[in-house]
C-alpha positions, 0 to 999 in steps of 0.5 A: 055735868056728870051723873052715874045712873045705873048698870054699866053697858057692855060694848060687844060684837052684837052692838050696832051703831047708827047716825043721822046727818053725819058720816063721822061713825066710820071713823069712830069705829075704825078708832075702836077696831084695833083693840076690840078686834071687831068693828061695830056694824054701822047702820043708818038706823037701829033698835032701841037695844045693843045701840050706839046712836049719834045724832044731831038735834036742834034742841042741843044748840044751847050747849053751843056747836062744841057741846053734847049730851052723852047717855049710857044705860044697860042697853044702849049709848046715846049721843046727841049734839047740835053740830058734827063737832059736838058729836065728835067731842062726845065720841072722845068722852065715850072712848075715855070711859072705856077701859084704858086698853081701848087704846091698845094698837092690837086686839086685847083677848078676853076683855069685857068692854064696860062703859060706866052708866052715866048722863054727861052734858059738856061744853068747852069753856075755851073756844081756842084749845090748841097746841104748837109743834115746832118742826122748824128747829127739829123736823119730825116725820109725817107719821109723828105729825099724824099721831100728834093730831090724834093726841090733840083730837083725843084731848078735844083740842081744836087748833094745831099751831104748826111752826114751819120756818125758823132760823134753823130750817125751813120745812114747807115746799114753795115751788116758786122758791126751790132753794128754800128746801134744797138749802134751807131745809138742811143744817150741817149739825146742831148745837148740843145744849145751850149756847151760854152753857159752853159759849167758849167751845160750843159742842155740836153733834156733827150730824146734818139734820133736816127735812121738809113737807111737800104741799101735797103732804101738808094738804093731806095733813090738813084734810086729816085734821079737818076730819078731827075738827082741828084747825091748822095754823102754819107759822111762817116767820118774817122778817125775823127768824129767817136765816134759813130763807136767807141762806137759800136766797142771800138777796133777802138779807142785809149783809154782803157775806153768805149765811148758812142755816143756823146750827145754834139756837137763841135770838139771831140778828140776821133778818130780811130787808125792806127791799120791794123784791123782799116784800114781793117774795113774802107775798109769793110765799104766803100765796103758796102756803098750802093751808086752805081756808085757815089762819096763817101765822107770821111773827116779827121779833124786836131783836132784829131792829139794829140790822133792820134799822141800818137797811131802813136808814139806807132806804130812808136816804135814797128815798129822799126822806120819804119812807113807808113806816106805817100801813098799810100802803101809807107814806109818811115823810120822815127824817133822813134817819130812823129812830128805833121807834120807827123800826117796828113799824116797818116789821108791821108793814112787812106783815100787812102788805104781804097779807094785803097783796094775797087777801089774807088780811083776815087770816093772818095773826102775828105779834109784836113783842116789847114795849106797849105795842098791841098784838096784830090780831085781825078779826075776820069782820075787819074791813078789807083795805082799799085796793 
């Protein structure tokens, strides 16, 4: 609900601001300061006039944890919500009510900062509001990541899906496996355009491309996002889309010849095998992913089935017909060879076992594409599997 209610307020250096029950106001004042040329004076209390007031209120619970009420009159601005998240989103609306030059990175001279007099009651329609950034294929510097988070926050998005590994690059430091970033984070060149456009004579740019984020850098990004009420979901792809990892550690793959980090796009056939050591690798990687108390995302693709099936056939024969095809930790007696229908279960098993071993069964999400297979989406209230 939005109602216009009277004369606009003016934001100036005589106004002070206060808030009870939250320390967000310093961040808000700092966001406005570059364009204003001054910072609002942050206080723990204030008078009825010349005041920007943020406060938590129990009677706002009807709007949910992210809802808020914003009142702007000639003399004051009052923002109330049931939780800090609601305060944050209401503050973004307040920023958007100011003239567009409020987003200037430097002081705007001789500007009168009018805020329309309105009453706004607002709450999100969708609990999950997110965007994905693919740094697996194209590495982006930290400055861009922080700017991207700022833009998500301004538009009241609360989920950052961070694509960190791909056939074309591995972007997250894993201390136990240093070659993932020494080798897997770098490709020698990049295909120009789409492969189908010039398959007979593909054109490459001839420039090395790569980079990665240290665990310390990722922790800093997570903290930055949390202050803006954004959850980061790191995407660690396995067993498909893993050519960069296989290039770094060939024993993860199914072929005898070494691979390089991919320089082309599209669906790749090179996938992780189903050896116990490979499953252990996945467990170790997930255990190091430096995103505390957040959801992880793993991905399995149907395009891997031929290569995985070949390896699965070998494993099934060597186990004399016994193989793990569905889980978690469930042995099924199968024929010496596996059908196409059995292969997706192996992919699922990879994800479930890795999640189980590091106690992340409620923090891992993944998709299985094709047919009528349901997505793996493990809610937080799902019982843990037995040890």
